[in-house]
N, CA, C and O of each residue as an XYZ file, in Angstrom:
684
protein
N       3.236    -27.998     12.381
C       2.102    -27.128     12.499
C       1.240    -27.258     11.250
O       1.742    -27.180     10.129
N      -0.062    -27.457     11.451
C      -0.973    -27.680     10.308
C      -1.028    -26.408      9.430
O      -0.802    -25.287      9.886
N      -1.339    -26.652      8.162
C      -1.405    -25.582      7.164
C      -2.462    -24.537      7.516
O      -2.270    -23.345      7.278
N      -3.552    -24.983      8.071
C      -4.658    -23.999      8.380
C      -4.226    -22.998      9.446
O      -4.638    -21.839      9.402
N      -3.396    -23.429     10.410
C      -2.882    -22.502     11.440
C      -1.931    -21.556     10.821
O      -2.010    -20.360     11.101
N      -1.010    -22.014      9.975
C      -0.066    -21.114      9.275
C      -0.844    -20.148      8.426
O      -0.534    -18.957      8.462
N      -1.799    -20.553      7.688
C      -2.617    -19.702      6.837
C      -3.321    -18.652      7.649
O      -3.359    -17.488      7.249
N      -3.889    -19.034      8.796
C      -4.549    -18.060      9.666
C      -3.615    -17.017     10.161
O      -3.981    -15.844     10.223
N      -2.399    -17.402     10.525
C      -1.377    -16.437     10.997
C      -1.006    -15.483      9.882
O      -0.868    -14.283     10.118
N      -0.842    -15.992      8.674
C      -0.516    -15.113      7.540
C      -1.640    -14.133      7.327
O      -1.368    -12.950      7.124
N      -2.863    -14.547      7.361
C      -4.016    -13.687      7.136
C      -4.095    -12.615      8.206
O      -4.364    -11.455      7.893
N      -3.864    -12.977      9.475
C      -3.857    -12.049     10.580
C      -2.791    -10.973     10.417
O      -3.045     -9.791     10.646
N      -1.574    -11.406     10.011
C      -0.464    -10.463      9.805
C      -0.737     -9.531      8.688
O      -0.453     -8.337      8.784
N      -1.293    -10.054      7.606
C      -1.594     -9.205      6.436
C      -2.661     -8.146      6.825
O      -2.575     -7.001      6.384
N      -3.622     -8.511      7.614
C      -4.666     -7.566      8.031
C      -4.063     -6.470      8.896
O      -4.369     -5.288      8.740
N      -3.172     -6.904      9.838
C      -2.511     -5.925     10.747
C      -1.646     -4.982      9.890
O      -1.674     -3.767     10.086
N      -0.908     -5.524      8.976
C      -0.091     -4.722      8.112
C      -0.889     -3.728      7.293
O      -0.499     -2.566      7.173
N      -2.003     -4.172      6.728
C      -2.865     -3.305      5.927
C      -3.482     -2.211      6.743
O      -3.716     -1.121      6.219
N      -3.765     -2.455      8.040
C      -4.290     -1.393      8.898
C      -3.266     -0.289      9.133
O      -3.621      0.881      9.275
N      -2.029     -0.663      9.173
C      -0.977      0.347      9.435
C      -0.453      0.982      8.193
O      -0.218      2.191      8.170
N      -0.256      0.198      7.137
C       0.356      0.715      5.883
C      -0.470      0.519      4.657
O       0.075      0.468      3.554
N      -1.772      0.405      4.800
C      -2.672      0.245      3.668
C      -2.828      1.517      2.894
O      -2.386      2.575      3.341
N      -3.472      1.434      1.697
C      -3.708      2.597      0.856
C      -4.480      3.724      1.548
O      -4.277      4.900      1.245
N      -5.329      3.372      2.440
C      -6.173      4.415      3.118
C      -5.290      5.205      4.122
O      -5.723      6.242      4.624
N      -4.095      4.740      4.408
C      -3.241      5.419      5.426
C      -2.139      6.294      4.779
O      -1.249      6.775      5.480
N      -2.196      6.491      3.500
C      -1.141      7.261      2.820
C      -1.028      8.679      3.362
O       0.089      9.176      3.506
N      -2.107      9.335      3.662
C      -2.048     10.670      4.214
C      -1.341     10.765      5.531
O      -0.773     11.806      5.859
N      -1.364      9.689      6.298
C      -0.664      9.648      7.616
C       0.842      9.755      7.436
O       1.546     10.212      8.336
N       1.340      9.335      6.272
C       2.767      9.315      6.015
C       3.216     10.429      5.095
O       4.333     10.394      4.579
N       2.382     11.398      4.886
C       2.711     12.505      3.932
C       4.020     13.234      4.341
O       4.856     13.482      3.472
N       4.217     13.573      5.597
C       5.495     14.222      5.953
C       6.758     13.426      5.571
O       7.742     13.979      5.079
N       6.690     12.108      5.817
C       7.825     11.267      5.453
C       8.011     11.171      3.952
O       9.139     11.126      3.462
N       6.898     11.140      3.216
C       6.961     11.072      1.759
C       7.569     12.358      1.212
O       8.460     12.310      0.364
N       7.097     13.498      1.686
C       7.607     14.807      1.229
C       9.100     14.912      1.556
O       9.890     15.329      0.709
N       9.483     14.541      2.762
C      10.894     14.616      3.159
C      11.776     13.721      2.255
O      12.828     14.168      1.798
N      11.368     12.489      1.998
C      12.113     11.586      1.171
C      12.196     12.114     -0.249
O      13.251     12.000     -0.872
N      11.150     12.674     -0.777
C      11.155     13.223     -2.135
C      12.063     14.436     -2.211
O      12.780     14.587     -3.200
N      12.066     15.311     -1.210
C      12.946     16.411     -1.250
C      14.417     16.015     -1.259
O      15.231     16.585     -1.986
N      14.732     15.036     -0.444
C      16.114     14.511     -0.447
C      16.505     13.929     -1.794
O      17.615     14.131     -2.286
N      15.537     13.182     -2.391
C      15.741     12.588     -3.698
C      16.026     13.676     -4.744
O      16.953     13.539     -5.543
N      15.244     14.737     -4.738
C      15.427     15.785     -5.738
C      16.748     16.513     -5.509
O      17.404     16.867     -6.489
N      17.172     16.755     -4.274
C      18.457     17.351     -3.991
C      19.596     16.463     -4.495
O      20.563     16.947     -5.084
N      19.466     15.159     -4.256
C      20.485     14.218     -4.745
C      20.514     14.192     -6.272
O      21.576     14.053     -6.879
N      19.357     14.325     -6.877
C      19.302     14.288     -8.368
C      19.988     15.575     -8.936
O      20.651     15.518     -9.972
N      19.822     16.697     -8.261
C      20.508     17.905     -8.676
C      22.039     17.768     -8.574
O      22.773     18.235     -9.445
N      22.501     17.123     -7.498
C      23.907     16.953     -7.284
C      24.482     15.905     -8.237
O      25.559     16.120     -8.792
N      23.804     14.793     -8.441
C      24.311     13.694     -9.258
C      23.198     13.212    -10.189
O      22.541     12.208     -9.912
N      22.996     13.913    -11.264
C      21.888     13.516    -12.201
C      22.120     12.113    -12.821
O      21.164     11.427    -13.183
N      23.379     11.705    -12.935
C      23.656     10.382    -13.515
C      23.264      9.258    -12.642
O      23.155      8.124    -13.109
N      23.041      9.524    -11.364
C      22.768      8.394    -10.446
C      21.296      8.025    -10.486
O      20.920      7.001     -9.916
N      20.467      8.791    -11.115
C      19.025      8.453    -11.149
C      18.812      7.193    -11.995
O      18.119      6.260    -11.591
N      19.398      7.196    -13.117
C      19.318      6.012    -13.995
C      20.701      5.542    -14.341
O      21.664      6.301    -14.230
N      20.815      4.298    -14.759
C      22.144      3.753    -15.070
C      22.544      4.178    -16.470
O      22.235      3.494    -17.445
N      23.243      5.326    -16.571
C      23.757      5.781    -17.860
C      25.141      5.201    -18.087
O      25.780      4.728    -17.147
N      25.609      5.233    -19.330
C      26.961      4.850    -19.574
C      27.185      3.413    -19.817
O      28.138      3.067    -20.516
N      26.373      2.535    -19.289
C      26.585      1.109    -19.518
C      25.357      0.572    -20.234
O      24.222      0.842    -19.843
N      25.596     -0.163    -21.252
C      24.472     -0.674    -22.059
C      24.174     -2.105    -21.715
O      23.174     -2.646    -22.188
N      24.988     -2.738    -20.920
C      24.821     -4.099    -20.561
C      23.541     -4.347    -19.794
O      23.310     -3.714    -18.764
N      22.699     -5.256    -20.273
C      21.454     -5.576    -19.531
C      21.800     -6.172    -18.196
O      21.131     -5.873    -17.207
N      22.815     -7.005    -18.124
C      23.218     -7.599    -16.866
C      23.587     -6.554    -15.852
O      23.193     -6.642    -14.689
N      24.333     -5.576    -16.275
C      24.770     -4.480    -15.380
C      23.532     -3.692    -14.885
O      23.440     -3.359    -13.703
N      22.638     -3.414    -15.747
C      21.393     -2.723    -15.356
C      20.599     -3.497    -14.369
O      20.098     -2.933    -13.396
N      20.463     -4.797    -14.589
C      19.714     -5.639    -13.682
C      20.450     -5.702    -12.332
O      19.817     -5.603    -11.281
N      21.787     -5.865    -12.357
C      22.527     -5.863    -11.100
C      22.347     -4.577    -10.325
O      22.154     -4.618     -9.110
N      22.404     -3.426    -10.996
C      22.263     -2.166    -10.293
C      20.827     -2.042     -9.714
O      20.648     -1.477     -8.635
N      19.836     -2.555    -10.411
C      18.479     -2.521     -9.892
C      18.350     -3.423     -8.675
O      17.704     -3.069     -7.688
N      18.971     -4.589     -8.757
C      18.870     -5.542     -7.618
C      19.632     -5.015     -6.415
O      19.158     -5.110     -5.283
N      20.782     -4.473     -6.654
C      21.701     -4.119     -5.569
C      21.302     -2.812     -4.885
O      21.867     -2.474     -3.845
N      20.355     -2.078     -5.436
C      19.922     -0.862     -4.769
C      20.907      0.266     -4.847
O      21.051      0.997     -3.867
N      21.587      0.455     -5.935
C      22.592      1.457     -6.045
C      22.119      2.724     -6.767
O      22.953      3.590     -7.032
N      20.892      2.879     -7.085
C      20.375      4.044     -7.757
C      19.745      4.993     -6.734
O      19.418      4.620     -5.607
N      19.598      6.202     -7.178
C      18.989      7.229     -6.309
C      17.529      6.854     -5.976
O      17.040      7.126     -4.880
N      16.861      6.236     -6.935
C      15.465      5.867     -6.694
C      15.420      4.851     -5.536
O      14.555      4.978     -4.670
N      16.269      3.903     -5.490
C      16.306      2.946     -4.397
C      16.671      3.597     -3.073
O      16.183      3.205     -2.013
N      17.563      4.624     -3.157
C      17.927      5.369     -1.994
C      16.699      6.129     -1.444
O      16.522      6.258     -0.232
N      15.884      6.612     -2.345
C      14.640      7.310     -1.938
C      13.724      6.329     -1.234
O      13.193      6.630     -0.165
N      13.531      5.139     -1.832
C      12.662      4.134     -1.212
C      13.215      3.680      0.111
O      12.466      3.487      1.069
N      14.566      3.500      0.178
C      15.194      3.051      1.414
C      15.046      4.072      2.507
O      14.774      3.703      3.650
N      15.216      5.368      2.199
C      15.084      6.367      3.218
C      13.667      6.471      3.722
O      13.434      6.709      4.908
N      12.712      6.293      2.816
C      11.299      6.347      3.263
C      10.976      5.117      4.179
O      10.341      5.250      5.225
N      11.420      3.981      3.755
C      11.148      2.762      4.521
C      11.818      2.847      5.884
O      11.186      2.493      6.879
N      13.059      3.296      5.981
C      13.738      3.412      7.260
C      13.074      4.452      8.138
O      13.033      4.280      9.356
N      12.564      5.506      7.575
C      11.872      6.542      8.342
C      10.562      5.937      8.919
O      10.313      6.099     10.114
N       9.751      5.272      8.146
C       8.530      4.719      8.564
C       8.753      3.605      9.635
O       8.113      3.587     10.686
N       9.697      2.678      9.307
C       9.856      1.516     10.162
C      10.614      1.825     11.455
O      10.288      1.306     12.523
N      11.648      2.694     11.334
C      12.524      2.899     12.531
C      12.604      4.314     13.022
O      13.198      4.559     14.072
N      12.003      5.305     12.276
C      12.081      6.682     12.652
C      13.433      7.329     12.338
O      13.799      8.344     12.930
N      14.162      6.731     11.406
C      15.495      7.241     10.979
C      15.297      8.374     10.007
O      14.560      8.245      9.030
N      15.958      9.494     10.273
C      15.915     10.601      9.326
C      17.145     10.544      8.468
O      18.224     10.968      8.882
N      16.988     10.020      7.267
C      18.135      9.845      6.369
C      18.379     11.172      5.619
O      17.473     11.734      5.005
N      19.614     11.640      5.691
C      19.986     12.940      5.096
C      20.487     12.795      3.686
O      20.137     13.598      2.821
N      21.315     11.771      3.428
C      21.958     11.652      2.116
C      22.038     10.191      1.730
O      21.771      9.302      2.538
N      22.417      9.954      0.460
C      22.599      8.623     -0.064
C      23.743      7.927      0.631
O      23.760      6.697      0.678
N      24.703      8.656      1.174
C      25.841      8.041      1.857
C      25.600      7.762      3.337
O      26.532      7.379      4.045
N      24.386      7.943      3.813
C      24.064      7.703      5.195
C      24.446      6.265      5.535
O      24.304      5.349      4.725
N      24.935      6.102      6.763
C      25.437      4.743      7.170
C      24.376      3.635      7.124
O      24.681      2.478      6.834
N      23.109      4.019      7.418
C      22.015      3.033      7.386
C      21.682      2.647      5.969
O      21.361      1.485      5.718
N      21.745      3.586      5.012
C      21.540      3.281      3.618
C      22.667      2.429      3.095
O      22.421      1.451      2.389
N      23.933      2.781      3.431
C      25.071      1.968      2.995
C      24.976      0.535      3.533
O      25.222     -0.418      2.794
N      24.621      0.377      4.816
C      24.446     -0.962      5.383
C      23.422     -1.728      4.638
O      23.642     -2.897      4.319
N      22.277     -1.109      4.337
C      21.213     -1.769      3.648
C      21.656     -2.190      2.230
O      21.350     -3.295      1.782
N      22.353     -1.327      1.558
C      22.829     -1.614      0.205
C      23.803     -2.809      0.233
O      23.730     -3.693     -0.621
N      24.692     -2.825      1.199
C      25.650     -3.926      1.306
C      24.970     -5.210      1.643
O      25.315     -6.266      1.113
N      23.968     -5.130      2.555
C      23.262     -6.373      2.901
C      22.435     -6.877      1.705
O      22.355     -8.081      1.463
N      21.823     -5.946      0.964
C      21.043     -6.355     -0.194
C      22.005     -6.870     -1.302
O      21.616     -7.760     -2.059
N      23.191     -6.361     -1.413
C      24.145     -6.896     -2.360
C      24.513     -8.315     -2.017
O      24.609     -9.173     -2.895
N      24.717     -8.559     -0.755
C      25.050     -9.908     -0.266
C      23.896    -10.882     -0.532
O      24.114    -12.011     -0.972
N      22.673    -10.432     -0.261
C      21.540    -11.312     -0.473
C      21.321    -11.564     -1.944
O      20.997    -12.684     -2.338
N      21.493    -10.528     -2.778
C      21.328    -10.703     -4.215
C      22.355    -11.623     -4.764
O      22.051    -12.489     -5.585
N      23.594    -11.451     -4.320
C      24.694    -12.352     -4.828
C      24.490    -13.800     -4.389
O      24.766    -14.725     -5.153
N      24.023    -13.995     -3.203
C      23.827    -15.390     -2.733
C      22.584    -15.998     -3.335
O      22.473    -17.222     -3.411
N      21.653    -15.183     -3.761
C      20.401    -15.737     -4.343
C      20.505    -16.031     -5.802
O      19.611    -16.652     -6.376
N      21.597    -15.593     -6.432
C      21.815    -15.870     -7.817
C      21.969    -17.359     -8.014
O      22.929    -17.947     -7.517
N      21.058    -17.979     -8.717
C      21.098    -19.433     -8.846
C      22.318    -19.951     -9.516
O      22.879    -19.281    -10.383
N      22.755    -21.132     -9.144
C      23.903    -21.818     -9.733
C      25.218    -21.122     -9.587
O      26.148    -21.381    -10.351
N      25.319    -20.239     -8.617
C      26.617    -19.555     -8.424
C      27.534    -20.408     -7.610
O      28.745    -20.389     -7.830
N      27.008    -21.153     -6.679
C      27.822    -21.972     -5.813
C      27.487    -23.464     -5.972
O      26.373    -23.842     -6.331
N      28.478    -24.269     -5.695
C      28.283    -25.752     -5.785
C      27.258    -26.257     -4.807
O      26.633    -27.291     -5.043
N      27.068    -25.544     -3.705
C      26.100    -25.970     -2.701
C      24.672    -25.977     -3.251
O      23.792    -26.666     -2.735
N      24.470    -25.196     -4.305
C      23.130    -25.272     -4.971
C      22.874    -26.579     -5.535
O      21.715    -26.985     -5.618
N      23.879    -27.292     -5.940
C      23.760    -28.614     -6.573
C      23.949    -29.771     -5.560
O      23.316    -30.824     -5.642
N      24.840    -29.509     -4.622
C      25.202    -30.543     -3.609
C      25.043    -29.959     -2.189
O      26.032    -29.499     -1.618
N      23.836    -29.964     -1.606
C      23.617    -29.410     -0.285
C      24.508    -30.026      0.823
O      24.735    -29.409      1.863
N      24.987    -31.210      0.583
C      25.800    -31.891      1.610
C      27.100    -31.134      1.816
O      27.730    -31.335      2.854
N      27.553    -30.271      0.900
C      28.753    -29.558      1.016
C      28.801    -28.605      2.233
O      29.869    -28.184      2.678
N      27.609    -28.289      2.743
C      27.592    -27.405      3.912
C      28.259    -28.001      5.147
O      28.609    -27.280      6.082
N      28.430    -29.312      5.144
C      29.030    -30.003      6.295
C      30.561    -30.065      6.207
O      31.211    -30.441      7.183
N      31.141    -29.710      5.074
C      32.577    -29.712      4.931
C      33.167    -28.444      5.560
O      32.504    -27.409      5.625
N      34.443    -28.538      6.029
C      35.104    -27.363      6.652
C      35.330    -26.255      5.551
O      35.405    -26.548      4.358
N      35.428    -25.028      6.000
C      35.547    -23.914      5.087
C      36.898    -23.882      4.359
O      37.008    -23.267      3.298
N      37.920    -24.532      4.913
C      39.198    -24.571      4.228
C      39.233    -25.530      3.036
O      40.176    -25.519      2.245
N      38.199    -26.355      2.920
C      38.111    -27.346      1.827
C      38.081    -26.628      0.480
O      37.331    -25.664      0.326
N      38.862    -27.062     -0.487
C      38.892    -26.353     -1.806
C      37.544    -26.306     -2.479
O      36.808    -27.293     -2.489
N      37.213    -25.137     -3.054
C      35.972    -24.948     -3.794
C      34.772    -24.502     -2.969
O      33.674    -24.340     -3.503
N      34.973    -24.307     -1.698
C      33.844    -23.863     -0.855
C      33.810    -22.371     -0.627
O      33.838    -21.907      0.513
N      33.750    -21.626     -1.704
C      33.760    -20.171     -1.648
C      32.496    -19.619     -0.939
O      32.508    -18.520     -0.384
N      31.454    -20.386     -0.977
C      30.180    -19.911     -0.405
C      30.325    -19.686      1.113
O      29.661    -18.821      1.683
N      31.189    -20.464      1.747
C      31.432    -20.309      3.178
C      32.217    -19.003      3.461
O      31.895    -18.265      4.392
N      33.238    -18.740      2.648
C      34.036    -17.550      2.787
C      33.209    -16.280      2.489
O      33.285    -15.281      3.205
N      32.430    -16.359      1.419
C      31.571    -15.232      1.082
C      30.527    -15.014      2.123
O      30.245    -13.868      2.473
N      29.933    -16.069      2.640
C      28.932    -15.939      3.708
C      29.486    -15.323      4.956
O      28.815    -14.535      5.622
N      30.750    -15.688      5.291
C      31.359    -15.126      6.500
C      31.682    -13.634      6.271
O      31.603    -12.826      7.196
N      32.040    -13.290      5.042
C      32.307    -11.854      4.752
C      31.034    -11.062      4.724
O      31.049     -9.892      5.106
N      29.947    -11.622      4.300
C      28.671    -10.868      4.216
C      27.945    -10.846      5.542
O      27.148     -9.937      5.776
N      28.176    -11.775      6.392
C      27.403    -11.865      7.675
C      27.381    -10.555      8.441
O      26.302    -10.151      8.873
N      28.481     -9.868      8.638
C      28.438     -8.604      9.431
C      27.443     -7.573      8.858
O      26.748     -6.894      9.614
N      27.383     -7.463      7.532
C      26.493     -6.540      6.904
C      25.001     -6.918      7.050
O      24.132     -6.093      7.333
N      24.787     -8.169      6.844
C      23.424     -8.684      6.947
C      22.918     -8.604      8.396
O      21.748     -8.297      8.620
N      23.766     -8.871      9.356
C      23.388     -8.810     10.761
C      23.258     -7.374     11.240
O      22.389     -7.080     12.061
N      24.085     -6.488     10.760
C      24.123     -5.105     11.212
C      22.897     -4.316     10.768
O      22.451     -3.427     11.493
N      22.345     -4.616      9.604
C      21.303     -3.801      9.031
C      20.109     -3.746      9.974
O      19.756     -2.632     10.360
N      19.473     -4.781     10.373
C      18.315     -4.666     11.289
C      18.760     -4.353     12.734
O      18.051     -3.652     13.455
N      19.925     -4.866     13.159
C      20.352     -4.634     14.542
C      20.598     -3.131     14.822
O      20.148     -2.600     15.837
N      21.313     -2.468     13.911
C      21.624     -1.042     14.187
C      20.377     -0.190     14.118
O      20.225      0.740     14.909
N      19.477     -0.484     13.189
C      18.223      0.248     13.098
C      17.399      0.061     14.365
O      16.862      1.032     14.899
N      17.294     -1.144     14.843
C      16.559     -1.391     16.103
C      17.232     -0.727     17.277
O      16.557     -0.172     18.145
N      18.550     -0.773     17.323
C      19.228     -0.075     18.426
C      18.952      1.434     18.418
O      18.751      2.042     19.469
N      18.944      2.042     17.192
C      18.592      3.457     17.116
C      17.214      3.720     17.673
O      17.024      4.650     18.457
N      16.249      2.906     17.275
C      14.851      3.065     17.709
C      14.714      2.873     19.231
O      14.053      3.663     19.906
N      15.348      1.814     19.759
C      15.299      1.562     21.211
C      15.923      2.743     21.992
O      15.373      3.186     23.000
N      17.066      3.237     21.514
C      17.654      4.390     22.191
C      16.799      5.638     22.129
O      16.734      6.400     23.093
N      16.136      5.851     20.989
C      15.240      6.992     20.869
C      14.087      6.887     21.844
O      13.702      7.884     22.455
N      13.522      5.679     22.002
C      12.436      5.488     22.899
C      12.888      5.758     24.361
O      12.218      6.473     25.106
N      14.014      5.179     24.737
C      14.571      5.339     26.066
C      14.840      6.778     26.394
O      14.563      7.220     27.508
N      15.393      7.547     25.420
C      15.745      8.904     25.655
C      14.595      9.872     25.345
O      14.752     11.088     25.447
N      13.453      9.324     24.969
C      12.282     10.172     24.648
C      12.543     11.144     23.528
O      11.984     12.241     23.530
N      13.376     10.781     22.564
C      13.689     11.625     21.442
C      13.145     11.110     20.116
O      13.628     11.475     19.044
N      12.123     10.250     20.212
C      11.562      9.660     19.001
C      10.544     10.615     18.379
O       9.992     11.493     19.043
N      10.312     10.408     17.049
C       9.412     11.235     16.306
C       8.093     10.501     16.127
O       8.055      9.382     15.616
N       7.016     11.142     16.554
C       5.676     10.471     16.477
C       4.936     10.791     15.183
O       3.750     10.481     15.071
N       5.591     11.396     14.216
C       4.844     11.739     12.988
C       4.462     10.508     12.189
O       3.834     10.625     11.136
């Protein structure tokens, strides 16, 4: 496919995205923003230490927590995104959809860490069987696959069921 066709598609998608979620549409999402912020403040009252990474001074640990989405701020963003994209009303940080998203993001962050696996250096290793010594990336990938697959699938299933049963929220 020529580059100009790909670029045209990207531009069209960005325009469509901006029409729905652009800065001029913030007022349309005010109820979801208020709801997500109220949940965030309630969680902060219950667990003030979860807002920021206290207790650990390691820069690596702080970066990992930011990447993995384990802070209350990321839970706030996640609940807002799931509400806008799928109509999910997230009640708490322990909600199953938030937990699934955190696990999937943890898997993606771990696999995206450069130089962690030998396959980063030798792509031909993907053709070897998983029992072959040193191929931890295959075992890790198999362990992470259910979380990565479940995240969008379960959210879409919820939305489809809400549409079929006419119980979706049009806000």
